[in-house]
N, C-alpha and C positions, 0 to 999 in steps of 0.2 A: 475419532471422537464420537462416542455414542451417547445419546440422551439417556440411555438406560443406566449410566454410571451412578452409583449410590453416593460416592464422594464427589465434592466439587471439582470440576475441571480447572486446572491451573495453567495459565498461559503466561509466558514471558516474551514480551515483544519489544524489539528495538525500532527506533525511528531515526533515520539518517537525514540530517538537515544540512543543506549547503548554504553557507553564509552569503547574504546579500542577493540571493538568486532564487531560492526556493519559493514557489507559490504557496502562500499561507494556507489556502483552502485545500491544497493537495494533501496536506497531512492533518490539518485541523478537522476537516470533514470526516475522513475515515477513522481517525483516532476517537473523536467524540461519539460517532455513531456506534462503533464497536464497544466502546467503554460503557455506553448506555445499557448494554446487556450484562454488565459485570455485577458480581456480588457486592463489590465495593460501592458501586453507584446506587444500588437498591438500599444498601445499609445507610448510605449518606442521606438519602431521601426519607429513610424510615417509612418506606411505603412498599406495597406489593404483597400479594397473597403468599403465604409461606411456601406453598407448593411451587410457585413461580420462582421465588428467591432461591429455593433449593436447587433449581435447575440452572441458575446463573453461574457462569465461570468466574473464577478469581483471575484478574488480569493485572500483571505488573509491567510497567512501562520503563524503558530505558531510552534516553534521548542522546544521540551522538551528533557531533559536528563534523562535517567533512574536513575541517581544519585539523582535526586530531587533538584539539585542546578543549578546555572547559570554558573558553571565552564565550560570553553571550552572543547569540546569533540573530542578525536581522533577517527576517523573511521579507517578501515583497510588500507585506502589510502587517498590521497587528503589532503587539508588544514584542519586546526582546524575548527570545527563547533561550533558556538556560540549559545547556547540556548537563546530563547527570552522570555521564561516563565517557570514556574515550575508547579509541580502537584498542589501546593497550590494556585497559582495565575492564572492558565490557564483559559481563558475566555470560554464561551460556544462554543462548536465545532459542526460543521455539520458532519465532517468526521475525522477519525483518521487513519494515515498510520503508520504501525509498520514494519520496515525493519528487516532483520534477523541478530541476533548476534550468538554467541556460543550457541548451543541448550541446553547446560547443565546449562546455567545461570538461576538464579531465580530472578524474580522481587522482589523488596523490598516490605514490608508490605504496605508502602505508595503507591507504584506503582500499586500493586495489587488492592488496594481499589479504586484508580483512575480509573482503567479499569472497575472494577465492577460497580462503581457509574456512569460512563459516558456512558457505553455501551447502556443502555436502551434509552437514549436520542439522540444517534447518528443516523444520517440518513444512515450512512454506515461505516464499518470498513474494511480497506485494510490491508492485511498482505502480505509480500513478503518473499520468501525463508523460513528460520527458524523462522521468526516472528510469524508464526502460532503456532509453537511448544511452544513458550514462552507464548503466549496469551492463549493457550489451558489450561495451568496450572491454570489460574484464574477461569475457569469454564464457561466463557461466550460463549464458542463454543460448549458446550455439545449438542449432538444430531444433529449437523450440518455437512454437507459435506464440507470438507476443504482439501486443498492440501498443499504441502510443498516441499522443495528440495528433489529430488529423492535419491541422494546418501546419504544424511543425514537420510532419512527414512529407507534406507537399513541398514545403520549402527546402527541406534537406535533400530530397531526391533531385532537386534542380540545382542547388548551390553547394551543398555539402555532401557528406557520405554517411550513410547509415550502415551498420554492420551487415555484411553480406552473408554471414553465417547464421543469421536469425531469420526465421520464417515470419516476416512482418504481416500481420492481419489487421487491416486498417478500415474495415467496414463494420466494426462492432463496437459496442460501448465498453465491453470488457472481454477478456479472453482468459481461459484457464487451461494450462497445459501442464499436467503433472502437478508439481508443487509450486509452479510459478503462476501467480495471479496478477494479471496486468490490466490496468484501467486506461481508458483513452483520456480525453481532455478533462482537466480539473475536476468538475463536478462528478465525473464518472467514477471517481474514487469512492464515493459514498455508495453507489450501486455495486461496485466491486465488493465492498465490505458487506453489503447486504446479501450478496450471493454467497459469500463465505459463511455468513450466519445461517443462511437457508440450508446449506449443505452440512454444516457442522454442529449447529446448536439445536436445542429443542424447539419444535415449531410453535408451541404455545408461547414460549419466551419470545421468540422472534415476532409473533403477532402482537404481543403486549407492547413491545418496544416500538413497533410501527405505529401503534395507536398513540403511545406516549409522545413520539416525535412528530406525529401527523405526517409521516412520510411513506409514500408508496414507491417501492424500488422499481426502477426501469430494467427491462430485460436486456440481454446482450444485443439482440436483434428483434425487431427492426430498429436500426439506429437512425434517428432523424438527421444526423449530420454525415451520414455515409456518402452523400453526394460530393462532399469536399474531396474525397480520395477515389472517386469512381474510375478515374482514368490513370491512376498511378500504376507504374510498373517498377518492380524492384529487380534489377539485373544482378 
């Protein structure tokens, strides 16, 4: 993705929501922050210097429920979320965002197949909080460096099992390994998306949105919450 492109960059992004379990901010934060850089957002506001708007990508969102249906979904807070597509009808995606549910949840067979089938063709996979724990169970994260919520990691290493085929890195706010972008606890999803913007979007556009949102992104390190996992060992 080069800022030198003359035509608008077009991104198609899916968001996978788990009924009654997904932390609302896990996806509301990253979705809203990324969409604040979009052509659609600037046109809605009817604001922005033309040379900035020209650099803004066009972003189309598709929301899926882990239930595989179009039934409205309750997150942990906020209004009902209405899926726009299903595993069976979802169009091709450039990126998929998986926010965090209860880490003990298992994806359905249909959901697992969807992840396994779509992962090779995705330009990138975003996970926030425990989303990485769920996706790790599908096998697509094997051999990759991935992070997750630190308190959950501490709990799971004592009482449950985390995928032993994943290289868990739990002393950072976010981790990028190839096309997998993983954020740690809840609010780290916004920093993860800010890093994606920094790497892939025009720097002037990124700076304008930081000023609009009055948000200064945090780096991956130092992570002020790294002390939570400083003694963890993954066998």
